[in-house]
C-alpha positions as CSV (number, residue, x, y, z in Angstrom):
1,M,0.0,0.0,0.0
2,E,1.3,3.4,-1.0
3,P,1.8,5.9,1.9
4,I,-0.6,8.9,1.9
5,V,2.1,11.0,3.6
6,S,5.8,10.8,2.6
7,V,8.5,13.1,4.0
8,A,11.9,12.5,2.6
9,G,15.2,14.1,3.7
10,L,13.3,17.3,4.8
11,G,15.4,20.3,5.8
12,V,14.0,23.6,7.0
13,A,15.9,26.8,7.9
14,Y,15.3,30.4,8.6
15,R,17.5,33.4,7.8
16,S,19.2,35.3,10.6
17,G,22.2,37.6,10.3
18,G,22.6,36.7,6.7
19,A,23.0,33.0,7.4
20,D,20.7,30.0,7.3
21,I,19.8,28.6,10.8
22,P,18.6,25.0,10.4
23,V,15.5,24.0,12.5
24,V,14.8,20.7,10.8
25,A,17.5,18.5,9.2
26,D,17.2,15.2,7.2
27,V,13.8,14.2,8.6
28,S,12.1,11.3,6.9
29,A,8.8,9.6,7.7
30,E,5.8,7.8,6.1
31,V,2.2,7.4,7.1
32,H,-0.2,4.9,5.5
33,P,-4.0,5.2,5.4
34,G,-5.4,4.2,8.8
35,Q,-2.1,4.7,10.5
36,T,-1.1,7.3,13.2
37,L,2.4,8.6,13.3
38,A,3.5,10.5,16.5
39,L,6.2,13.1,16.5
40,V,7.6,13.6,20.0
41,G,10.4,15.6,21.5
42,E,11.1,18.6,23.7
43,S,10.1,22.2,22.9
44,G,12.1,23.4,19.9
45,S,12.7,19.9,18.6
46,G,11.0,20.7,15.2
47,K,8.0,18.5,15.6
48,S,5.4,21.2,14.9
49,T,7.5,22.5,12.0
50,V,7.5,19.1,10.4
51,A,3.7,18.7,10.9
52,A,2.9,22.1,9.5
53,T,4.7,21.3,6.2
54,L,2.0,18.7,5.4
55,L,-0.3,21.7,4.9
56,G,2.4,23.7,3.0
57,H,2.9,26.0,5.9
58,L,6.2,27.5,7.0
59,R,6.8,30.2,9.5
60,H,7.7,33.7,8.2
61,G,11.3,33.8,7.1
62,S,11.6,30.0,6.8
63,R,12.3,27.9,3.7
64,I,12.7,24.4,2.5
65,T,16.5,23.6,2.2
66,A,16.3,20.0,1.3
67,G,14.0,17.0,0.6
68,T,10.3,16.7,-0.3
69,V,6.9,16.5,1.4
70,R,4.2,14.5,-0.5
71,V,0.6,14.1,0.5
72,D,-1.7,11.9,-1.5
73,G,1.1,11.6,-4.1
74,K,1.4,15.4,-4.6
75,D,4.5,17.5,-3.8
76,V,3.1,20.0,-1.4
77,F,5.6,22.7,-2.0
78,A,5.2,22.4,-5.8
79,L,1.4,23.1,-5.7
80,S,-0.1,26.3,-7.0
81,A,-2.0,28.5,-4.6
82,R,-5.4,27.2,-5.8
83,E,-4.2,23.5,-5.5
84,L,-2.8,24.2,-2.0
85,R,-6.2,25.7,-0.9
86,R,-7.9,22.5,-2.2
87,L,-5.4,20.3,-0.3
88,R,-6.0,22.1,3.0
89,G,-9.2,20.9,4.6
90,G,-10.2,18.6,1.6
91,T,-7.2,16.3,1.9
92,V,-5.3,17.5,5.0
93,A,-6.9,19.2,8.0
94,M,-5.2,20.5,11.1
95,V,-6.4,20.8,14.7
96,A,-4.2,23.4,16.4
97,Q,-3.1,23.4,20.1
98,N,-5.0,26.5,21.2
99,A,-8.5,26.4,19.9
100,G,-9.3,29.7,21.8
101,H,-7.0,31.4,19.3
102,A,-8.2,29.5,16.3
103,L,-11.9,30.3,16.7
104,T,-13.3,33.7,15.6
105,P,-14.4,35.4,18.9
106,S,-17.2,37.5,17.3
107,M,-18.9,34.6,15.4
108,R,-21.3,32.0,16.9
109,I,-20.0,28.4,17.1
110,G,-22.7,27.0,14.8
111,K,-21.9,29.6,12.1
112,Q,-18.2,28.8,12.2
113,I,-18.9,25.1,11.7
114,A,-21.4,25.9,9.0
115,E,-18.7,28.0,7.3
116,A,-16.3,25.0,7.3
117,L,-19.0,22.8,5.8
118,R,-19.8,25.4,3.1
119,D,-16.1,25.7,2.1
120,K,-15.2,22.1,2.3
121,A,-18.4,20.1,1.7
122,A,-20.8,21.9,-0.6
123,G,-24.5,21.2,-0.1
124,R,-24.3,20.7,3.7
125,A,-23.7,24.3,4.8
126,S,-27.4,25.3,5.0
127,S,-28.3,22.3,7.1
128,S,-28.2,23.0,10.8
129,A,-28.6,19.2,11.3
130,A,-25.1,18.7,9.9
131,V,-23.7,21.2,12.4
132,L,-25.5,19.4,15.3
133,E,-24.3,16.1,14.0
134,L,-20.7,17.2,14.1
135,L,-21.1,18.7,17.6
136,E,-22.6,15.4,18.8
137,Q,-19.7,13.5,17.2
138,V,-17.2,15.4,19.3
139,R,-19.2,14.6,22.5
140,L,-20.6,18.0,23.2
141,P,-23.8,18.1,25.3
142,R,-26.9,20.1,24.2
143,P,-25.5,20.9,20.7
144,D,-28.5,23.0,19.6
145,E,-27.9,25.3,22.6
146,L,-24.1,25.3,22.2
147,A,-24.2,26.2,18.5
148,R,-25.7,29.5,19.4
149,R,-22.9,30.4,21.8
150,Y,-19.7,32.4,21.2
151,P,-16.2,30.9,21.8
152,H,-15.7,32.8,25.1
153,E,-18.8,31.2,26.5
154,L,-17.2,27.7,26.2
155,S,-14.6,26.0,28.4
156,G,-11.2,25.3,27.0
157,G,-12.1,21.6,26.4
158,Q,-15.3,22.6,24.6
159,Q,-13.4,25.0,22.4
160,Q,-11.0,22.3,21.4
161,R,-13.8,19.9,20.5
162,V,-15.4,22.5,18.3
163,A,-12.0,22.9,16.5
164,I,-12.0,19.2,15.9
165,A,-15.5,19.3,14.6
166,M,-14.5,22.0,12.1
167,A,-11.4,20.0,11.0
168,I,-13.4,16.8,10.3
169,A,-16.3,18.6,8.6
170,A,-15.0,17.7,5.1
171,R,-13.9,14.2,6.1
172,P,-10.2,14.8,5.2
173,R,-7.9,11.9,4.5
174,V,-5.1,13.1,6.8
175,L,-5.5,14.8,10.1
176,V,-2.7,16.8,11.6
177,L,-3.1,17.0,15.4
178,D,-0.8,19.5,17.1
179,E,-1.1,18.9,20.8
180,P,-4.9,18.3,20.5
181,T,-5.5,17.2,24.0
182,T,-3.1,19.5,25.9
183,G,-5.7,21.7,27.6
184,L,-8.3,18.9,28.2
185,D,-9.2,17.1,31.4
186,V,-8.7,13.3,31.4
187,V,-12.4,12.5,30.6
188,T,-12.7,15.0,27.7
189,Q,-9.3,13.8,26.4
190,R,-10.5,10.2,26.3
191,G,-13.7,11.3,24.5
192,V,-11.6,13.1,21.9
193,L,-9.1,10.2,21.5
194,D,-12.0,7.7,21.1
195,L,-13.4,10.0,18.4
196,I,-10.2,10.1,16.5
197,G,-9.8,6.4,16.8
198,A,-13.3,5.8,15.5
199,L,-12.7,8.2,12.5
200,R,-9.5,6.5,11.7
201,A,-11.1,3.1,11.6
202,E,-14.3,4.3,9.8
203,L,-12.7,6.4,7.1
204,G,-9.2,5.0,6.8
205,L,-8.0,8.3,8.2
206,A,-4.3,8.8,8.5
207,A,-3.1,11.0,11.4
208,V,0.1,12.8,12.4
209,L,0.0,13.4,16.1
210,V,2.3,16.1,17.7
211,S,2.2,15.6,21.4
212,H,4.3,15.8,24.6
213,D,1.8,13.6,26.4
214,L,3.5,10.2,26.1
215,G,0.4,8.5,27.6
216,V,-1.6,9.7,24.6
217,V,1.1,8.7,22.2
218,A,1.3,5.2,23.7
219,H,-2.4,4.5,23.2
220,M,-2.9,6.3,19.8
221,A,0.2,5.9,17.7
222,D,1.3,3.0,15.5
223,Q,4.7,4.5,14.9
224,V,6.7,7.1,16.9
225,T,9.5,9.4,15.7
226,V,11.5,11.1,18.4
227,L,13.1,14.4,17.4
228,R,15.8,16.5,19.1
229,A,17.1,19.8,17.8
230,G,15.5,19.2,14.4
231,R,16.9,15.7,13.8
232,V,15.5,12.2,14.2
233,V,16.9,10.5,17.3
234,E,14.9,7.3,17.0
235,S,12.0,6.0,15.0
236,A,10.2,2.7,15.8
237,P,6.8,1.0,16.2
238,T,5.2,2.2,19.3
239,R,5.3,-1.0,21.3
240,R,9.0,-1.5,20.6
241,L,10.0,2.0,21.4
242,F,8.2,2.1,24.7
243,A,9.4,-1.4,25.7
244,A,13.0,-1.0,24.7
245,P,14.1,2.6,23.7
246,A,17.5,2.4,22.0
247,E,18.7,6.0,22.7
248,P,19.4,7.6,26.1
249,Y,17.4,10.7,25.1
250,T,14.3,8.6,24.5
251,R,14.8,6.7,27.8
252,R,15.1,10.1,29.6
253,L,11.9,11.3,28.0
254,L,10.0,8.2,29.0
255,A,11.4,8.3,32.5
256,S,10.3,11.9,33.0
257,V,6.6,11.0,32.6
258,P,4.8,11.1,36.0
259,R,2.8,7.9,36.9
260,L,-0.2,7.3,39.0
261,T,1.9,4.9,41.1
262,D,4.6,7.5,42.0
263,E,4.6,8.4,45.7
264,G,6.6,11.7,45.0
265,L,8.3,13.6,42.2
266,A,10.5,11.6,39.9
267,L,14.2,12.6,39.6
268,V,15.5,11.5,36.3
269,G,19.2,10.9,35.4
270,E,20.9,11.6,32.1
271,D,20.8,7.8,31.4
272,G,17.1,7.6,32.0
273,S,17.4,6.2,35.5
274,R,14.5,7.1,37.8
275,E,14.4,8.0,41.5
276,I,11.3,9.1,43.5
277,R,11.9,12.1,45.7
278,P,10.1,11.6,49.1
279,R,7.2,14.0,49.7
280,A,7.9,16.9,52.1
281,V,6.8,16.2,55.7
282,L,4.3,18.8,56.8
283,P,4.7,19.7,60.5
284,A,1.7,18.9,62.7
285,D,1.6,22.5,63.9
286,A,1.9,24.2,60.5
287,P,-0.3,27.3,60.6
288,E,-3.4,27.7,58.5
289,A,-2.7,30.1,55.6
290,V,-6.2,30.2,53.9
291,A,-9.6,29.0,55.1
292,V,-12.6,28.7,52.7
293,R,-16.0,28.0,54.3
294,D,-19.3,27.2,52.5
295,V,-18.3,29.3,49.4
296,T,-20.8,29.6,46.5
297,I,-19.9,31.4,43.3
298,D,-22.5,32.4,40.7
299,Y,-22.3,33.4,37.0
300,G,-25.6,35.2,36.5
301,S,-28.3,32.6,37.2
302,T,-25.8,29.7,37.0
303,R,-24.2,28.4,40.2
304,A,-20.6,27.4,39.4
305,V,-19.5,26.5,42.9
306,H,-21.8,25.0,45.6
307,G,-20.8,25.4,49.3
308,V,-17.2,24.4,49.0
309,S,-15.0,24.3,52.2
310,F,-11.3,23.7,52.6
311,Q,-8.1,25.1,54.3
312,V,-4.5,25.1,53.2
313,R,-1.6,25.2,55.7
314,R,1.8,26.8,55.2
315,G,4.1,24.5,53.4
316,E,1.2,22.4,52.1
317,I,0.1,21.7,48.5
318,L,-3.6,21.1,48.1
319,A,-4.7,19.9,44.6
320,L,-8.1,20.6,43.0
321,V,-9.0,18.1,40.3
322,G,-12.0,17.5,38.2
323,E,-13.4,17.9,34.6
324,S,-13.6,21.2,32.7
325,G,-16.4,23.3,34.2
326,S,-16.1,21.6,37.6
327,G,-15.3,24.9,39.3
328,K,-11.5,24.5,39.9
329,S,-10.4,27.7,38.3
330,T,-13.4,29.6,39.4
331,L,-12.5,28.9,43.0
332,A,-8.9,29.9,42.3
333,W,-9.8,33.2,40.7
334,S,-12.2,34.0,43.5
335,L,-9.4,33.4,46.1
336,A,-7.1,35.7,44.1
337,G,-9.8,38.4,44.1
338,L,-10.7,38.2,40.4
339,R,-14.3,37.2,41.1
340,A,-16.2,37.9,44.4
341,P,-18.1,34.9,45.9
342,S,-21.8,34.9,46.2
343,G,-21.8,33.5,49.7
344,G,-19.6,31.9,52.3
345,T,-16.3,33.2,53.7
346,M,-12.6,33.2,52.6
347,T,-10.1,34.3,55.1
348,H,-6.4,34.9,55.5
349,E,-4.7,35.9,58.7
350,A,-4.1,39.3,57.1
351,G,-7.8,39.9,56.3
352,D,-11.0,39.1,54.4
353,L,-10.6,37.5,51.0
354,T,-14.2,37.7,49.9
355,R,-13.6,41.3,48.6
356,P,-12.4,41.7,45.0
357,S,-8.7,42.3,44.6
358,R,-9.0,46.0,43.8
359,R,-10.7,46.5,47.2
360,R,-8.2,44.6,49.2
361,A,-5.4,46.4,51.1
362,P,-2.0,46.0,49.3
363,S,-0.6,44.2,52.3
364,L,-3.3,41.5,51.9
365,R,-3.4,41.6,48.1
366,R,0.3,40.6,47.8
367,K,-0.2,37.6,50.1
368,I,-2.2,35.7,47.5
369,Q,-0.6,35.4,44.1
370,L,-1.6,33.6,40.9
371,V,0.6,31.8,38.4
372,F,-1.4,31.6,35.1
373,Q,-1.8,28.5,32.9
374,N,-0.5,30.2,29.7
375,A,2.7,32.1,30.3
376,D,2.7,33.2,26.6
377,T,-0.4,35.3,27.0
378,S,0.2,36.5,30.7
379,L,3.5,38.2,29.8
380,N,3.6,41.5,27.9
381,P,5.3,40.6,24.6
382,R,6.7,44.1,24.2
383,R,8.4,44.3,27.6
384,S,11.4,42.4,28.9
385,V,10.8,39.6,31.4
386,G,12.9,41.5,33.9
387,D,10.3,44.3,33.7
388,A,7.5,41.8,34.3
389,V,9.2,40.9,37.6
390,R,10.1,44.4,38.6
391,R,6.6,45.9,38.2
392,P,5.0,44.0,41.2
393,L,8.1,44.8,43.3
394,R,7.4,48.5,42.8
395,F,3.6,48.1,43.0
396,F,3.6,46.3,46.3
397,G,6.4,48.4,47.7
398,T,8.7,45.4,48.4
399,A,11.5,47.4,46.6
400,A,11.8,51.1,47.4
401,T,14.0,52.3,44.5
402,R,14.5,51.3,40.8
403,P,18.0,50.0,41.4
404,E,16.8,47.9,44.3
405,A,13.9,46.6,42.2
406,A,16.3,45.7,39.3
407,A,18.6,43.8,41.8
408,R,15.6,42.0,43.4
409,A,14.2,41.0,40.0
410,R,17.5,39.4,39.0
411,Q,17.6,37.6,42.4
412,L,14.0,36.3,41.9
413,I,14.9,35.1,38.4
414,A,17.9,33.2,39.9
415,D,15.6,31.8,42.6
416,V,13.5,30.1,39.9
417,R,16.7,28.5,38.6
418,L,17.2,30.8,35.5
419,D,20.2,32.9,34.5
420,P,19.6,36.5,35.7
421,D,21.0,37.8,32.4
422,L,17.8,36.6,30.8
423,A,16.1,39.6,32.5
424,D,16.8,41.7,29.4
425,R,15.1,39.4,27.0
426,L,11.6,39.5,25.6
427,P,9.2,36.6,26.3
428,A,9.4,35.4,22.7
429,Q,13.1,34.9,23.2
430,L,12.6,32.3,25.9
431,S,11.3,28.7,25.8
432,G,7.9,27.8,27.2
433,G,9.5,26.4,30.4
434,Q,11.5,29.5,30.9
435,R,8.5,31.7,30.5
436,Q,6.6,29.7,33.0
437,R,9.4,30.1,35.5
438,I,9.3,33.9,34.9
439,G,5.6,33.7,35.7
440,I,6.5,32.0,39.0
441,A,9.2,34.7,39.7
442,R,6.7,37.4,39.1
443,A,4.2,35.8,41.5
444,L,7.0,35.6,44.2
445,A,7.8,39.3,43.8
446,G,5.0,40.2,46.3
447,E,6.5,37.9,48.9
448,P,3.2,35.8,49.1
449,D,2.5,33.0,51.5
450,V,-0.2,31.5,49.3
451,L,0.6,30.6,45.6
452,I,-2.2,29.5,43.2
453,A,-0.9,27.4,40.4
454,D,-3.6,27.1,37.7
455,E,-2.6,24.3,35.3
456,I,0.9,25.7,35.1
457,T,2.4,22.6,33.5
458,T,-0.3,21.9,31.0
459,A,1.5,23.1,27.9
460,L,5.0,21.9,28.8
461,D,6.8,18.9,27.5
462,V,7.5,16.1,30.0
463,S,11.1,17.0,30.8
464,V,10.4,20.7,31.3
465,Q,7.3,19.8,33.3
466,A,9.4,17.7,35.6
467,E,11.8,20.7,36.2
468,V,8.9,23.1,36.9
469,L,7.3,20.7,39.4
470,R,10.6,20.2,41.2
471,L,11.0,24.0,41.3
472,L,7.5,24.4,42.8
473,D,8.3,21.7,45.4
474,D,11.6,23.4,46.3
475,L,9.9,26.7,46.7
476,R,7.2,25.4,49.0
477,R,9.9,23.8,51.2
478,E,12.2,26.8,51.2
479,R,9.6,29.5,51.7
480,R,6.9,27.5,53.5
481,L,4.4,28.5,50.8
482,A,0.8,27.3,50.9
483,C,0.0,26.2,47.4
484,L,-3.4,25.6,45.7
485,F,-2.5,23.4,42.7
486,I,-5.1,23.0,40.0
487,S,-4.5,20.3,37.4
488,H,-6.3,17.8,35.2
489,D,-3.2,15.6,35.2
490,L,-3.8,13.1,37.9
491,A,-0.3,11.6,37.7
492,V,1.2,15.1,38.3
493,V,-1.2,15.6,41.3
494,R,-0.2,12.2,42.7
495,G,3.5,13.2,42.8
496,I,3.3,16.7,44.2
497,A,0.2,17.2,46.3
498,D,-0.2,16.5,50.0
499,R,-4.1,16.5,49.9
500,V,-6.6,16.3,47.0
501,I,-10.1,17.7,46.6
502,V,-12.2,16.2,43.7
503,L,-14.8,18.6,42.3
504,R,-17.8,17.7,40.1
505,D,-20.1,20.4,38.9
506,G,-18.9,22.8,41.6
507,V,-19.5,20.2,44.5
508,V,-16.8,18.4,46.5
509,V,-17.3,14.7,46.0
510,E,-14.1,13.5,47.7
511,E,-11.4,14.9,49.8
512,G,-8.4,13.4,51.6
513,P,-4.7,12.8,51.8
514,T,-3.2,12.1,48.4
515,E,-2.1,8.5,49.3
516,E,-5.5,7.6,50.6
517,V,-7.5,9.0,47.7
518,F,-5.3,7.4,45.0
519,A,-5.0,4.0,46.9
520,A,-8.8,3.6,47.5
521,P,-11.0,6.3,46.0
522,S,-14.4,6.1,47.6
523,H,-16.5,7.9,45.0
524,A,-17.4,6.5,41.6
525,Y,-16.6,9.8,40.0
526,T,-13.0,9.7,41.3
527,R,-12.6,6.1,40.2
528,G,-13.8,7.2,36.7
529,L,-11.3,10.0,36.5
530,M,-8.5,7.6,37.4
531,A,-9.7,5.0,34.9
532,A,-9.6,7.7,32.2
533,A,-6.0,8.6,32.9
534,L,-3.5,7.3,30.3
535,A,-0.4,5.5,31.5
536,P,2.7,5.7,29.1
537,E,2.2,2.0,28.2
538,P,1.1,1.0,24.7
539,G,-2.3,-0.7,24.5
540,E,-5.9,-0.3,23.4
541,L,-8.0,2.3,25.1
542,S,-9.9,0.5,27.8
543,P,-13.5,1.5,28.5
544,T,-13.7,4.2,31.2
545,L,-16.2,4.4,34.1
546,P,-19.2,6.4,32.9
547,L,-19.3,9.9,34.4
548,R,-22.2,11.9,33.3
549,P,-25.9,11.6,32.5
550,E,-26.9,10.5,29.1
551,G,-27.5,13.5,26.9
552,R,-27.8,14.6,23.3
553,G,-24.0,14.8,23.2
554,G,-23.7,11.1,23.6
555,T,-21.9,11.1,26.9
556,P,-22.4,8.0,29.1
557,A,-24.6,7.9,32.2
558,F,-23.3,8.3,35.7
559,P,-23.9,5.1,37.7
């Protein structure tokens, strides 16, 4: 059988200072109909660049220096503009990592999907039934209602599923998936992966999967190609690569993946050896940093959080887990003062936290700091990262003069294990992991005793994720920080958290020490979340425990 995708000796470079800087060198790969090829590697390895060439896309200033890219027998970079437009969507479709950026914010969801149908599958555009069918296919509940919403009215997981619906509208032969499940909770992720698997079987769909989630790769890919600095390190069938990786770099990547059985954070050696760091021992007399009592939070007539109570002690990491829309981030934003609760109390020893941030005294405001999920969008692209750290120092008065602020900013950057000389760089000149560390340094500038980490490792590859988690663990030990850790990655939670709260539809369904919750979850919903988590071990996707009532979106019933 002829491959539908064939990349041979591909080289890509961009011009800088009058010279070619190679970003991809001598990369070759083939994908047959019905097959899935995974491209894995750290940030900057070239995996997204290779995937984008299947649609004839290169970043500004880049060019092909060697090799060919063929899709369905056609040389992609020899096609005319009209032929390239026909290839995109009709033969190859792409699902980008950040659906929030890919969707038009001023257009309703149904209209955007109808537009994709009109452009790619003539005759179906005027049929609202076709739009609803696509929304049902991607497991979205109440599709008729959802089609009338705007992108900002959807959760991140819902936005990603809409993007997939638009990509499959014309039933392409090749689907390019660039980190398609990065921002999704484990249950939504499983639904999306089930959908992709069903389409592959039904339509003979070939897929190229770019992912740093090796659990997803293990269960979805037939072949894995490992890239490093633009070159192929190793390429092998999935089962063979995971069972017996030939290269130390591949072994190190696999060892960096957190597992549900880890009783602490993994420390990984250069040779791929793995050692578990014991969890920090919390003193019995550790003082309470934050107390939340019977908090409710409403959005208009919708109650997002129902009577939630918890407390976090100094030096403790409390994890909030649950599906998208469970109320995790809503609670965090309320604690940070970005949304006032409708009822209940939130207290800190320095004052009342139920007031919005702008009405809190600066001495209280600086005590609760938030590290955002996406460091790319939370840093000003036109200002240096050193300025991003200096500004809160001046705002909160923790540095009296400009020279003192500059010196403190450099020290904070060093505290998050970065070179202080990076202070003069712009965010775009740093890697994703470095930008996330700058976000942590900025949060520490106010000298807080409570740090809220909202999905801070979601977009990071496994090795960088491991470094950021170790940094967070070091900081809570050194500074006795109380940390509210929000994550949909249960394996990450297992390794770093002291206690876990499981939320479903704004209600706490389970709470307890991490070891107890993971060893013997008492609630069916918690067991379902754990069953949906993907271990980095190749195999078929096993059925997960049902989690939600049967609805038009085709989601299974809760027991």
